[in-house]
TIVO-806879 format. One record per residue (C-alpha): x, y, z; residue number from 1; residue in one letter. Coordinates in steps of 0.5 Angstrom, whole numbers, padded with zeros to 4 digits, always signed. Example, Ala and Ser with C-alpha at 12.3 -4.5 7.8 and 13.67 -1.06 7.14 Angstrom:
% residues 2
> +0025|-0009|+0016|1|a
> +0027|-0002|+0014|2|s
END
This chain:
% residues 491
> +0059|-0039|+0031|1|m
> +0058|-0041|+0024|2|a
> +0057|-0034|+0020|3|q
> +0054|-0034|+0013|4|e
> +0053|-0028|+0008|5|k
> +0046|-0030|+0005|6|a
> +0045|-0025|+0000|7|e
> +0048|-0018|-0003|8|s
> +0046|-0013|-0008|9|y
> +0046|-0006|-0009|10|t
> +0042|+0000|-0008|11|v
> +0042|+0007|-0011|12|n
> +0040|+0014|-0007|13|a
> +0041|+0021|-0010|14|d
> +0046|+0018|-0015|15|g
> +0050|+0014|-0009|16|i
> +0051|+0007|-0010|17|e
> +0051|+0003|-0003|18|a
> +0052|-0004|-0002|19|h
> +0047|-0009|+0002|20|v
> +0049|-0015|+0005|21|s
> +0045|-0020|+0009|22|i
> +0049|-0024|+0014|23|v
> +0046|-0030|+0018|24|k
> +0049|-0033|+0024|25|k
> +0045|-0039|+0027|26|i
> +0041|-0037|+0033|27|g
> +0041|-0030|+0032|28|e
> +0037|-0025|+0028|29|i
> +0040|-0023|+0021|30|p
> +0044|-0017|+0020|31|l
> +0042|-0012|+0015|32|y
> +0049|-0009|+0013|33|s
> +0049|-0003|+0009|34|l
> +0056|+0000|+0006|35|d
> +0055|+0007|+0004|36|v
> +0061|+0011|+0001|37|p
> +0064|+0016|+0006|38|k
> +0068|+0022|+0005|39|p
> +0075|+0023|+0008|40|e
> +0075|+0027|+0015|41|p
> +0078|+0033|+0012|42|a
> +0073|+0033|+0006|43|t
> +0067|+0032|+0011|44|a
> +0069|+0038|+0015|45|a
> +0069|+0042|+0008|46|y
> +0062|+0040|+0006|47|l
> +0059|+0043|+0012|48|e
> +0062|+0050|+0009|49|t
> +0059|+0048|+0003|50|i
> +0052|+0046|+0006|51|k
> +0052|+0053|+0009|52|s
> +0053|+0056|+0002|53|e
> +0048|+0052|-0001|54|l
> +0042|+0054|+0005|55|l
> +0044|+0062|+0003|56|r
> +0043|+0061|-0004|57|q
> +0037|+0057|-0004|58|i
> +0031|+0060|+0000|59|r
> +0026|+0054|+0001|60|i
> +0019|+0056|+0001|61|s
> +0013|+0053|+0005|62|t
> +0009|+0051|-0002|63|q
> +0016|+0048|-0004|64|e
> +0016|+0044|+0002|65|v
> +0008|+0042|+0002|66|l
> +0008|+0040|-0005|67|d
> +0011|+0034|-0008|68|i
> +0012|+0036|-0015|69|k
> +0015|+0042|-0012|70|l
> +0019|+0038|-0007|71|m
> +0022|+0034|-0013|72|a
> +0024|+0040|-0017|73|e
> +0027|+0043|-0010|74|l
> +0032|+0037|-0009|75|r
> +0034|+0037|-0016|76|q
> +0036|+0045|-0016|77|k
> +0040|+0043|-0009|78|f
> +0043|+0038|-0013|79|y
> +0045|+0042|-0019|80|s
> +0048|+0047|-0014|81|l
> +0051|+0043|-0009|82|a
> +0055|+0039|-0015|83|l
> +0057|+0046|-0018|84|k
> +0060|+0048|-0011|85|l
> +0063|+0042|-0010|86|v
> +0067|+0042|-0017|87|k
> +0069|+0049|-0016|88|e
> +0071|+0048|-0008|89|r
> +0075|+0041|-0009|90|i
> +0077|+0041|-0016|91|p
> +0081|+0035|-0016|92|r
> +0075|+0030|-0015|93|l
> +0073|+0025|-0020|94|s
> +0066|+0026|-0023|95|e
> +0063|+0020|-0019|96|q
> +0066|+0023|-0013|97|k
> +0063|+0030|-0014|98|a
> +0056|+0027|-0015|99|a
> +0057|+0023|-0009|100|e
> +0058|+0029|-0005|101|l
> +0053|+0033|-0008|102|a
> +0048|+0027|-0007|103|g
> +0050|+0026|+0001|104|k
> +0049|+0034|+0002|105|m
> +0042|+0033|-0001|106|v
> +0040|+0027|+0003|107|q
> +0043|+0031|+0010|108|d
> +0039|+0038|+0008|109|l
> +0033|+0035|+0005|110|l
> +0032|+0028|+0006|111|g
> +0033|+0023|+0012|112|l
> +0040|+0022|+0012|113|g
> +0042|+0014|+0011|114|e
> +0035|+0012|+0012|115|i
> +0034|+0014|+0004|116|e
> +0038|+0008|+0002|117|y
> +0033|+0004|+0006|118|l
> +0027|+0007|+0003|119|l
> +0030|+0005|-0004|120|k
> +0031|-0002|-0002|121|d
> +0025|-0005|-0006|122|d
> +0026|-0012|-0001|123|f
> +0024|-0008|+0005|124|l
> +0017|-0007|+0008|125|e
> +0018|-0004|+0014|126|e
> +0024|+0001|+0017|127|i
> +0024|+0002|+0025|128|c
> +0028|+0007|+0029|129|v
> +0026|+0005|+0036|130|n
> +0031|+0010|+0039|131|s
> +0038|+0013|+0038|132|s
> +0041|+0007|+0043|133|r
> +0040|+0002|+0039|134|e
> +0041|+0000|+0031|135|p
> +0035|+0001|+0026|136|i
> +0031|-0005|+0025|137|w
> +0028|-0007|+0018|138|v
> +0023|-0012|+0016|139|y
> +0026|-0016|+0009|140|h
> +0021|-0019|+0005|141|k
> +0026|-0025|+0005|142|k
> +0029|-0026|+0012|143|y
> +0024|-0022|+0016|144|g
> +0026|-0018|+0022|145|w
> +0033|-0016|+0021|146|c
> +0038|-0011|+0025|147|k
> +0042|-0006|+0021|148|s
> +0049|-0003|+0022|149|n
> +0046|+0004|+0022|150|l
> +0044|+0008|+0028|151|q
> +0042|+0015|+0029|152|i
> +0047|+0019|+0033|153|e
> +0042|+0023|+0038|154|s
> +0035|+0023|+0040|155|e
> +0035|+0030|+0037|156|s
> +0036|+0028|+0030|157|k
> +0030|+0023|+0030|158|i
> +0026|+0029|+0033|159|w
> +0029|+0033|+0027|160|d
> +0027|+0028|+0022|161|y
> +0020|+0027|+0025|162|s
> +0019|+0034|+0024|163|s
> +0021|+0034|+0017|164|l
> +0016|+0029|+0015|165|i
> +0011|+0033|+0019|166|g
> +0012|+0039|+0015|167|r
> +0011|+0036|+0009|168|r
> +0004|+0034|+0010|169|v
> +0003|+0041|+0014|170|g
> +0003|+0038|+0021|171|r
> +0008|+0039|+0027|172|q
> +0010|+0034|+0032|173|i
> +0012|+0037|+0039|174|t
> +0012|+0036|+0046|175|a
> +0005|+0038|+0047|176|q
> +0003|+0034|+0041|177|d
> +0008|+0028|+0041|178|p
> +0004|+0023|+0036|179|l
> +0005|+0024|+0028|180|l
> +0002|+0020|+0023|181|d
> +0004|+0022|+0016|182|a
> +0007|+0020|+0009|183|y
> +0013|+0021|+0005|184|l
> +0013|+0024|-0002|185|p
> +0014|+0017|-0005|186|s
> +0007|+0015|-0001|187|g
> +0011|+0011|+0005|188|d
> +0007|+0011|+0011|189|r
> +0010|+0014|+0017|190|v
> +0009|+0014|+0025|191|n
> +0013|+0018|+0030|192|a
> +0013|+0018|+0037|193|t
> +0017|+0023|+0042|194|l
> +0020|+0021|+0049|195|s
> +0017|+0020|+0054|196|p
> +0011|+0017|+0051|197|i
> +0016|+0012|+0048|198|s
> +0020|+0011|+0054|199|m
> +0026|+0008|+0051|200|f
> +0027|+0015|+0046|201|g
> +0024|+0018|+0040|202|n
> +0021|+0013|+0035|203|t
> +0020|+0013|+0027|204|i
> +0016|+0007|+0024|205|t
> +0016|+0007|+0016|206|i
> +0011|+0002|+0012|207|r
> +0014|+0002|+0005|208|k
> +0009|+0003|-0001|209|f
> +0010|-0002|-0006|210|a
> +0013|+0002|-0012|211|r
> +0010|-0002|-0017|212|k
> +0003|-0003|-0016|213|p
> +0000|-0011|-0016|214|w
> -0004|-0013|-0022|215|t
> -0008|-0019|-0022|216|i
> -0003|-0022|-0027|217|t
> +0002|-0022|-0021|218|d
> -0003|-0025|-0016|219|l
> -0004|-0031|-0021|220|l
> +0003|-0032|-0022|221|l
> +0005|-0032|-0015|222|s
> -0001|-0037|-0014|223|n
> -0005|-0032|-0009|224|t
> -0011|-0033|-0013|225|i
> -0013|-0038|-0018|226|s
> -0016|-0036|-0025|227|e
> -0023|-0039|-0023|228|e
> -0023|-0035|-0017|229|v
> -0021|-0029|-0020|230|a
> -0026|-0030|-0026|231|a
> -0031|-0030|-0021|232|f
> -0029|-0024|-0017|233|v
> -0029|-0020|-0024|234|w
> -0036|-0022|-0026|235|l
> -0038|-0020|-0019|236|a
> -0034|-0013|-0020|237|m
> -0037|-0012|-0027|238|q
> -0044|-0012|-0024|239|y
> -0043|-0008|-0018|240|e
> -0044|-0013|-0013|241|l
> -0041|-0010|-0006|242|n
> -0035|-0013|-0003|243|i
> -0031|-0013|+0003|244|l
> -0024|-0016|+0004|245|i
> -0021|-0018|+0010|246|s
> -0015|-0021|+0013|247|g
> -0010|-0020|+0018|248|g
> -0004|-0015|+0019|249|t
> +0000|-0015|+0012|250|g
> -0004|-0021|+0009|251|a
> -0005|-0016|+0003|252|g
> -0012|-0013|+0004|253|k
> -0010|-0007|+0000|254|t
> -0006|-0010|-0005|255|s
> -0012|-0015|-0007|256|m
> -0017|-0009|-0007|257|l
> -0012|-0005|-0011|258|n
> -0012|-0011|-0016|259|v
> -0020|-0012|-0016|260|l
> -0021|-0005|-0018|261|c
> -0018|-0006|-0025|262|s
> -0024|-0010|-0027|263|f
> -0028|-0003|-0026|264|l
> -0032|-0001|-0033|265|p
> -0029|+0005|-0036|266|q
> -0035|+0009|-0036|267|n
> -0036|+0010|-0028|268|q
> -0034|+0015|-0023|269|r
> -0030|+0012|-0018|270|v
> -0028|+0016|-0011|271|i
> -0023|+0013|-0006|272|s
> -0022|+0014|+0001|273|i
> -0016|+0012|+0005|274|e
> -0011|+0014|+0011|275|q
> -0005|+0014|+0006|276|t
> -0005|+0014|-0001|277|r
> -0004|+0006|-0003|278|e
> -0009|+0005|-0009|279|i
> -0007|+0006|-0016|280|t
> -0012|+0006|-0021|281|l
> -0012|+0006|-0029|282|p
> -0011|+0013|-0032|283|s
> -0017|+0012|-0036|284|y
> -0022|+0012|-0030|285|l
> -0026|+0018|-0028|286|q
> -0022|+0017|-0021|287|w
> -0022|+0022|-0015|288|v
> -0017|+0020|-0009|289|p
> -0018|+0023|-0003|290|m
> -0014|+0022|+0004|291|v
> -0016|+0024|+0011|292|v
> -0012|+0029|+0015|293|r
> -0011|+0029|+0022|294|q
> -0011|+0036|+0025|295|g
> -0007|+0039|+0031|296|g
> -0008|+0037|+0038|297|r
> -0014|+0042|+0039|298|d
> -0017|+0038|+0033|299|g
> -0017|+0044|+0028|300|r
> -0016|+0042|+0021|301|g
> -0018|+0035|+0022|302|d
> -0021|+0031|+0016|303|v
> -0023|+0024|+0018|304|s
> -0025|+0018|+0014|305|m
> -0032|+0019|+0016|306|l
> -0032|+0026|+0014|307|d
> -0030|+0024|+0007|308|l
> -0035|+0018|+0007|309|m
> -0041|+0023|+0008|310|v
> -0038|+0028|+0003|311|n
> -0037|+0023|-0002|312|s
> -0044|+0021|-0003|313|l
> -0045|+0028|-0005|314|r
> -0040|+0027|-0011|315|m
> -0045|+0023|-0015|316|r
> -0040|+0016|-0015|317|p
> -0042|+0010|-0018|318|d
> -0037|+0006|-0014|319|r
> -0034|+0008|-0007|320|i
> -0027|+0005|-0005|321|i
> -0025|+0005|+0003|322|v
> -0018|+0004|+0005|323|g
> -0020|+0001|+0012|324|e
> -0026|+0001|+0016|325|i
> -0025|+0001|+0024|326|r
> -0030|+0005|+0027|327|r
> -0038|+0004|+0028|328|a
> -0039|+0011|+0025|329|e
> -0035|+0009|+0019|330|e
> -0039|+0002|+0018|331|a
> -0046|+0005|+0018|332|e
> -0044|+0010|+0013|333|v
> -0041|+0005|+0009|334|l
> -0047|+0000|+0009|335|f
> -0052|+0007|+0008|336|e
> -0048|+0008|+0002|337|a
> -0050|+0001|+0000|338|m
> -0057|+0001|+0001|339|h
> -0057|+0008|-0003|340|t
> -0055|+0004|-0009|341|g
> -0048|+0005|-0009|342|h
> -0043|+0000|-0010|343|s
> -0038|+0000|-0005|344|v
> -0031|-0004|-0004|345|y
> -0027|-0004|+0003|346|a
> -0022|-0007|+0007|347|t
> -0023|-0010|+0015|348|m
> -0018|-0013|+0020|349|h
> -0021|-0020|+0021|350|a
> -0018|-0027|+0019|351|e
> -0024|-0031|+0016|352|t
> -0031|-0030|+0013|353|v
> -0034|-0032|+0020|354|f
> -0030|-0027|+0024|355|e
> -0031|-0021|+0019|356|t
> -0039|-0023|+0020|357|f
> -0038|-0023|+0028|358|k
> -0034|-0016|+0028|359|r
> -0039|-0013|+0024|360|l
> -0045|-0015|+0029|361|v
> -0041|-0015|+0035|362|s
> -0039|-0009|+0039|363|p
> -0036|-0004|+0038|364|p
> -0039|-0004|+0031|365|i
> -0045|-0007|+0033|366|e
> -0049|-0007|+0026|367|l
> -0056|-0010|+0026|368|p
> -0056|-0017|+0022|369|e
> -0061|-0014|+0017|370|v
> -0056|-0009|+0015|371|v
> -0051|-0014|+0013|372|l
> -0056|-0016|+0007|373|e
> -0053|-0011|+0003|374|s
> -0046|-0014|+0003|375|l
> -0046|-0019|-0002|376|h
> -0039|-0023|+0000|377|f
> -0033|-0023|+0004|378|v
> -0026|-0024|+0001|379|l
> -0021|-0026|+0006|380|a
> -0014|-0026|+0005|381|m
> -0009|-0030|+0009|382|y
> -0001|-0029|+0010|383|r
> +0003|-0035|+0013|384|d
> +0008|-0031|+0017|385|r
> +0013|-0037|+0017|386|r
> +0014|-0038|+0009|387|s
> +0011|-0030|+0007|388|g
> +0006|-0033|+0002|389|i
> +0000|-0029|+0002|390|r
> -0007|-0033|-0001|391|r
> -0014|-0032|-0002|392|v
> -0016|-0036|+0004|393|f
> -0024|-0036|+0003|394|e
> -0030|-0033|-0001|395|i
> -0036|-0033|+0003|396|g
> -0043|-0030|+0001|397|e
> -0048|-0027|+0006|398|l
> -0055|-0030|+0005|399|i
> -0061|-0027|+0009|400|p
> -0066|-0032|+0012|401|s
> -0073|-0033|+0010|402|e
> -0076|-0029|+0015|403|k
> -0071|-0023|+0014|404|g
> -0068|-0023|+0021|405|e
> -0061|-0026|+0021|406|s
> -0056|-0027|+0016|407|v
> -0051|-0033|+0015|408|r
> -0045|-0034|+0011|409|a
> -0044|-0039|+0006|410|n
> -0037|-0041|+0004|411|i
> -0036|-0042|-0004|412|i
> -0028|-0042|-0004|413|y
> -0023|-0044|+0001|414|r
> -0016|-0045|+0001|415|w
> -0013|-0052|+0002|416|r
> -0006|-0051|+0005|417|s
> -0004|-0059|+0004|418|s
> -0005|-0058|-0003|419|r
> -0004|-0050|-0004|420|d
> -0010|-0049|-0008|421|r
> -0016|-0045|-0007|422|i
> -0022|-0050|-0008|423|e
> -0030|-0050|-0009|424|e
> -0033|-0051|-0002|425|e
> -0040|-0050|-0003|426|n
> -0044|-0048|-0009|427|p
> -0046|-0041|-0009|428|s
> -0053|-0039|-0007|429|v
> -0054|-0032|-0007|430|r
> -0049|-0029|-0012|431|l
> -0051|-0033|-0018|432|l
> -0058|-0031|-0016|433|d
> -0056|-0024|-0016|434|t
> -0052|-0024|-0023|435|l
> -0058|-0028|-0026|436|r
> -0062|-0021|-0024|437|t
> -0057|-0016|-0026|438|y
> -0054|-0019|-0032|439|t
> -0061|-0023|-0035|440|r
> -0056|-0029|-0036|441|m
> -0058|-0036|-0035|442|d
> -0054|-0041|-0031|443|d
> -0051|-0044|-0038|444|g
> -0049|-0037|-0040|445|e
> -0046|-0035|-0033|446|i
> -0042|-0041|-0034|447|k
> -0039|-0039|-0041|448|a
> -0038|-0032|-0039|449|s
> -0033|-0035|-0033|450|l
> -0030|-0039|-0037|451|k
> -0028|-0034|-0042|452|e
> -0026|-0029|-0037|453|r
> -0021|-0035|-0035|454|e
> -0018|-0035|-0042|455|k
> -0017|-0028|-0041|456|v
> -0013|-0028|-0035|457|l
> -0009|-0034|-0037|458|h
> -0007|-0030|-0043|459|w
> -0005|-0024|-0038|460|l
> -0001|-0029|-0034|461|a
> +0002|-0033|-0040|462|s
> +0004|-0026|-0043|463|k
> +0007|-0023|-0036|464|k
> +0003|-0017|-0038|465|i
> +0003|-0014|-0031|466|n
> +0003|-0006|-0031|467|s
> -0004|-0003|-0028|468|v
> -0005|+0001|-0035|469|e
> -0004|-0005|-0040|470|e
> -0008|-0010|-0035|471|v
> -0013|-0004|-0035|472|g
> -0013|-0004|-0043|473|k
> -0014|-0011|-0044|474|t
> -0020|-0011|-0039|475|i
> -0023|-0005|-0043|476|v
> -0022|-0009|-0049|477|q
> -0026|-0015|-0046|478|y
> -0032|-0010|-0044|479|y
> -0032|-0006|-0051|480|e
> -0030|-0012|-0056|481|d
> -0030|-0019|-0053|482|p
> -0030|-0022|-0060|483|e
> -0024|-0019|-0062|484|s
> -0020|-0020|-0056|485|l
> -0022|-0027|-0056|486|m
> -0019|-0028|-0063|487|k
> -0013|-0025|-0061|488|k
> -0012|-0029|-0055|489|i
> -0014|-0036|-0059|490|s
> -0008|-0034|-0064|491|r
END
């Protein structure tokens, strides 16, 4: 059967360079092959002695395990001592080989072994250990699901890795409490299960956190959103309209939420509430990020999203960002925050604007339609699983009826797959009226403001300015001194 090497590249973890090859056979799952430098058998045996020496010389405190910054310092301390011991005990090694052996010991003692290389591969979105009986699976941005050539040697080793991850966030995974939701120091989200809950063996699922946060420039360059639609949403963000971002799994809801937050004015207090840290805001904002905490089996120490949402209302926020709404109680508090004058942005699992609306008013959330009046519009994201592209699929506003008993959705923009373009579907009714009220601008002034913002966005994309800080500084300059920024853009 025909076999083809689709791509090859290198990844570096703890100073060790490994080679990745993607091998494809017609009719078969692609193979993700990782070639890691391995020590000679005699050297490997000698390393076990050095590991014991390392553990005797360096004491690991609970605080170092729990604190991300201290953990990074501990890894560096381990590496330096490991390198020193390797050079002393095996003096004939080259500098590069000694560094590789020191890095391997750090991975074995403080990390996740060869999984560390997968964590460093920016092309991977998901890493799945299903048991010790089968290879590790990975989800590659270009090739989708791939089988790797890596395999964990035993169920107890998978349990060890799960326990290590759990300890870093102050949690345990045991036979009595066999489920774990946690995150790595890098921000990657981890779920682990123990047998017999997972019948084939112990599992670890790692969803990787984007190392470089997305910006509006990235979305414009990838055609995820158009300049016209981005300018429209920017105006809505500036003037405190409430927005819900919906979409299916992996559609880019959180990425879009992250991007839109760069449009927040700099003189406001922002509270974000998430299951795991994914949002990254510019440093000039007064931002308080909050993350839920799961307690033990008995529920002690549990801090839910609902707890954080209720607490955030007492922290005098101007804007509240919620990672994802799943339960009725969370939706109720979210809409209560809208009613009390806070600007709220959140995500939800639903494919379209209409489906989002139905989810909110149907069990189990079941909000009264009259409550939805405080939500200005829904932005629905779409992901084509065949090609991997993500697009803003729809933007729809929720319009209360004249009698105030029901709400209807008006689709303003919709993506046309045949042309791969986001086009205007219907004129805005409620949003323009709300903007007129908030901004005291007439329709002509609103249109001119939108055109001006389109020019700023076009300039960001043409100059490829795509760091969170640089994009944020441009937005701040537009708010504070639009004339000088427009002159700069014109030049």
